[in-house]
C-alpha positions in Angstrom: 37.7 0.8 30.3 38.4 -3.2 30.6 37.9 -5.1 27.8 35.9 -7.5 28.6 32.3 -7.8 26.7 30.3 -8.4 30.3 30.5 -4.5 29.6 27.9 -4.3 27.3 25.5 -5.6 30.2 22.7 -3.1 30.5 21.8 -3.2 34.4 18.8 -1.4 33.5 16.8 -0.9 36.6 13.9 0.9 36.6 11.2 1.3 39.3 8.5 1.0 36.5 5.6 1.1 39.8 7.0 4.1 41.6 4.4 6.2 42.2 3.3 6.3 38.5 0.1 3.5 39.0 -3.4 4.9 37.8 -5.7 4.7 40.8 -8.7 5.1 42.1 -7.3 8.7 43.9 -7.1 10.1 41.0 -10.1 9.0 38.8 -13.0 8.5 41.4 -15.5 10.3 39.5 -15.1 7.8 36.8 -17.2 5.0 35.7 -16.7 1.9 38.8 -16.6 -0.6 36.4 -13.4 0.4 34.2 -11.8 1.7 37.4 -12.2 -1.2 39.7 -10.9 -3.4 37.3 -7.8 -0.7 36.9 -7.3 -1.0 40.7 -7.8 -4.9 41.1 -4.8 -5.1 38.2 -2.6 -3.2 39.9 -3.0 -5.3 43.2 -2.1 -8.2 41.4 0.8 -6.8 39.6 2.0 -5.6 42.9 1.9 -9.8 43.8 3.6 -10.7 40.7 0.0 -12.5 39.4 0.8 -11.2 36.1 -1.5 -13.6 34.6 -4.5 -12.4 36.0 -2.9 -8.7 36.5 -3.0 -8.8 32.1 -6.7 -10.0 31.9 -7.9 -7.7 34.4 -5.8 -4.8 32.9 -7.4 -5.9 29.2 -10.8 -6.1 30.6 -10.3 -2.2 31.7 -9.3 -1.0 28.8 -11.8 -2.5 27.0 -14.1 -1.0 29.5 -12.6 2.2 28.6 -12.5 2.0 24.9 -16.4 1.5 25.0 -17.0 4.6 27.0 -15.9 6.5 24.1 -13.1 9.5 23.0 -14.1 11.4 25.9 -12.3 8.3 27.8 -8.8 8.2 26.0 -7.0 9.7 28.6 -8.3 7.1 31.3 -7.6 4.5 28.5 -3.8 5.8 28.0 -3.7 5.3 31.3 -4.3 2.1 32.0 -2.5 1.1 28.8 0.6 2.5 30.7 0.0 0.4 33.4 -0.2 -2.7 31.4 3.2 -1.3 29.4 5.3 -0.8 32.4 3.9 -4.3 33.8 5.4 -5.9 30.6 8.5 -4.2 30.8 8.9 -5.5 34.9 8.5 -9.2 33.5 11.2 -8.3 30.9 8.6 -8.3 28.2 10.4 -5.1 26.5 8.9 -5.4 23.1 5.5 -5.8 24.4 6.1 -3.2 26.8 7.0 -0.9 24.0 4.2 -1.8 21.5 1.3 -0.7 24.5 3.3 2.5 25.6 3.5 3.4 22.5 -0.1 3.0 22.1 -0.5 5.2 25.2 1.5 7.8 24.1 -0.4 8.5 21.2 -3.7 8.2 23.1 -2.2 10.8 25.9 -0.7 12.8 23.2 -4.4 13.4 21.8 -6.0 14.1 24.8 -3.9 15.7 27.2 -1.3 17.1 25.0 2.1 17.2 25.1 3.2 18.6 28.0 0.8 17.2 30.6 2.5 15.7 33.4 1.2 12.2 32.7 2.2 12.4 28.8 5.6 12.9 29.6 5.8 10.2 32.3 4.8 7.8 29.4 7.3 9.4 26.9 10.1 8.8 29.6 8.9 5.4 30.3 8.9 4.6 26.7 12.2 5.8 26.3 13.4 3.9 28.8 11.7 0.8 27.2 13.5 1.8 23.7 16.7 1.3 26.0 16.1 -1.7 26.8 15.2 -3.2 23.3 18.2 -1.5 21.7 16.5 1.0 19.8 19.0 4.1 21.2 17.6 6.4 18.6 14.4 6.3 19.4 15.7 6.1 22.8 17.4 9.1 22.8 15.0 11.1 20.5 12.2 10.2 23.1 14.3 10.7 26.6 15.7 14.0 25.0 11.9 15.2 24.3 10.9 14.5 28.0 13.8 15.9 29.7 13.5 19.3 28.4 9.9 19.5 29.1 10.5 18.0 32.8 13.3 20.8 33.3 11.1 23.8 31.8 7.6 22.6 33.9 8.4 19.8 36.4 12.1 20.2 37.7 11.0 18.8 41.5 9.1 16.0 39.9 10.5 12.8 40.7 10.0 11.7 36.9 13.1 13.8 36.2 15.1 11.4 38.3 14.0 8.5 36.0 14.5 10.2 32.7 18.1 11.3 33.7 18.6 7.7 34.5 17.2 6.5 31.5 19.7 8.9 29.5 22.8 8.0 31.4 22.1 4.1 30.6 21.7 5.2 27.0 24.9 7.0 27.1 26.7 3.9 28.7 25.6 1.6 25.5 26.8 4.3 23.4 30.5 3.9 25.2 30.2 7.7 26.5 30.9 7.1 29.9 31.9 10.7 31.1 28.5 11.7 30.0 26.8 8.7 31.7 28.1 9.7 34.7 27.5 13.1 34.5 23.3 12.1 33.9 23.8 9.4 36.4 25.2 11.6 39.0 22.5 14.5 38.4 19.9 11.5 38.5 21.5 10.3 41.8 21.1 14.1 43.1 17.3 14.5 42.1 16.3 11.2 43.5 17.6 11.9 46.7 16.1 15.2 46.8 12.8 14.6 45.7 12.6 10.7 47.2 14.5 10.8 50.3 18.1 9.2 50.5 16.6 5.7 51.4 14.0 5.6 48.4 14.2 2.6 45.8 14.8 5.2 43.1 17.7 6.5 45.0 19.2 2.9 45.2 18.7 2.2 41.3 20.9 5.7 40.9 23.1 4.3 43.0 23.4 1.1 41.4 23.8 3.1 38.1 26.9 4.9 39.0 28.4 2.0 40.5 28.2 0.3 37.1 29.6 3.1 35.2 32.4 3.5 37.9 33.0 -0.6 37.3 32.5 0.0 33.5 35.3 2.9 33.5 37.5 0.6 35.4 37.2 2.0 38.9 36.0 -0.5 40.5 37.1 0.6 44.1 35.0 3.7 43.2 31.8 1.5 42.3 32.0 -0.9 45.3 30.8 1.4 48.3 28.0 2.5 45.7 26.6 -0.8 45.3 27.0 -1.8 48.6 24.9 1.7 49.3 22.4 0.7 47.0 22.3 -3.0 48.4 21.4 -1.7 51.7 18.3 0.5 50.5 17.3 -1.9 48.5 17.0 -4.7 51.5 15.1 -1.9 53.6 12.6 -0.9 50.8 12.1 -4.2 48.5 13.4 -6.8 51.1 16.2 -9.6 51.6 14.1 -11.9 48.7 13.4 -9.8 46.2 15.4 -10.4 42.6 16.6 -6.9 42.4 19.1 -7.4 45.6 20.3 -11.0 43.8 21.0 -9.4 40.7 22.5 -6.6 42.0 24.9 -9.2 44.2 25.7 -10.3 40.6 27.0 -7.0 39.3 29.0 -6.3 42.9 30.7 -9.2 42.6 31.9 -8.0 38.9 33.5 -5.4 40.5 34.7 -7.8 43.3 36.3 -9.5 40.4 37.6 -6.5 38.6 39.0 -5.7 41.9 41.2 -8.5 42.1 38.9 -10.0 45.3 38.1 -13.0 43.8 37.0 -15.0 46.9 34.5 -12.5 48.0 33.5 -12.1 44.0 32.4 -15.8 44.2 30.4 -15.6 47.0 28.1 -12.8 45.9 27.6 -13.9 42.2 26.8 -17.3 43.5 24.6 -16.4 45.8 22.7 -14.5 43.2 23.0 -17.2 40.7 21.3 -19.2 43.6 18.6 -17.0 44.9 17.4 -16.2 41.3 17.2 -19.8 40.2 14.1 -19.6 42.5 12.2 -17.4 40.9 9.3 -17.4 38.3 9.9 -16.9 34.6 9.5 -12.8 35.2 13.0 -12.9 36.5 14.7 -15.3 33.8 16.4 -12.5 32.2 17.9 -11.9 35.2 19.2 -15.3 36.2 20.8 -15.6 32.4 22.4 -12.3 33.5 24.0 -13.7 36.8 24.7 -16.9 35.0 26.9 -15.7 32.6 28.6 -13.4 34.7 29.8 -16.1 37.2 30.5 -18.0 34.2 33.5 -15.2 33.3 34.2 -15.8 36.9 34.8 -19.7 36.4 36.2 -18.6 33.1 39.1 -16.8 34.6 39.6 -19.3 37.5 40.3 -21.8 34.9 37.2 -24.0 35.9 36.3 -24.6 32.1 33.5 -27.4 32.6 31.8 -24.6 34.9 32.1 -21.8 33.1 30.7 -24.4 29.8 27.5 -25.3 31.9 26.9 -21.9 33.2 27.9 -19.7 29.6 25.8 -22.3 27.4 22.7 -22.3 29.5 22.7 -18.5 29.9 22.5 -18.1 26.5 19.7 -20.9 26.0 17.3 -19.0 28.2 18.6 -15.2 26.7 17.7 -17.1 23.1 14.0 -18.1 24.1 12.9 -15.3 25.8 10.2 -13.1 24.3 12.1 -9.8 24.5 16.0 -10.8 24.9 18.2 -7.8 25.2 20.6 -7.8 22.4 23.2 -6.3 24.8 22.7 -9.0 27.7 22.8 -12.1 24.7 26.2 -10.1 23.3 27.7 -9.9 26.6 26.9 -13.7 27.0 28.5 -14.7 23.4 31.2 -12.5 23.7 32.3 -14.4 27.2 31.2 -17.9 25.5 34.0 -16.5 22.9 36.8 -16.6 25.1 36.2 -19.9 26.9 35.9 -21.5 23.1 39.6 -19.6 22.9 40.5 -21.2 25.9 39.7 -24.5 24.5 41.3 -24.0 21.5 37.9 -24.3 19.5 39.3 -21.1 17.6 36.5 -21.3 14.4 33.6 -21.5 17.1 35.5 -18.7 19.1 35.3 -16.4 16.3 31.8 -17.2 15.2 30.6 -16.3 18.5 32.1 -12.9 18.6 31.0 -12.1 14.9 27.5 -12.7 16.8 28.2 -10.8 19.4 29.6 -8.0 17.4 26.8 -8.0 15.1 24.2 -7.7 18.2 26.2 -4.8 19.5 26.0 -2.8 16.5 22.9 -3.7 15.2 19.8 -0.9 15.5 
């Protein structure tokens, strides 16, 4: 595995809304006001109008609560939708809090092995991965996986849980285990969702990242390109998901010594993500940090300084910053300070990065 601080980048892609949104199709017989509010919120979230969606979800949840204990499962389902939306925005801490509340309601109303409870548990485990709470992530995802293998082996949810465990193992430095879970996640995604589904693209991207971190860019690159092809068919050329993947693919090109191609893809990613809104700031910061590493390798230290300091400033002000992403940026910035012969600053930045990696 190449020694690079960028290897700590999470690159956790979860299709939060894929088939999980609670809607009128499943609760047609329930009170219309709460249900309609929920459905309107789902529609707003799909349009990335998160402010309006949050307001509508909150109103729906309040209505369900007013209906009493008999509607706890419905309250929980709308809470899951709200939690998924927060995670999509990169507001991982808020997402975790809401998903935890939903899980308690799901367990008490539907039981621990109901499909909706297990979905909730899997999503919460994946959110824990993004907040760096790896022990809770491990416990939750392991429990979800056991139930899915027992009761829901043909459900697409299994791919998502396997994906979450794969990313978790990556962050724990267990790349061979990560690859095993990642390959299985991809196999399940293709079998249950189809070769050209967004879930399959997520799985292809994850396996590509593992190969890159293991020092196999020649194996990573075809997988990144496969994921990019599928994303462009499913989420469109202008999606931030495509831009973010370009940055990751650029890292593999850099590892493979293809500097010109790496520069093209990383620059394109930064330019595209700079035009997106606040919900994609965490992706923009990661892409800037990656491009900053490339500029450092090119000895373009002024450009590297600009990119890395800006990326760090964005990550520091995020509502739920990823400690792994921030550690990556700090580590690359430490390399830059060393190249500038600012050794004391380099040591401080490296120490801070190490602290973020090892905190729990």
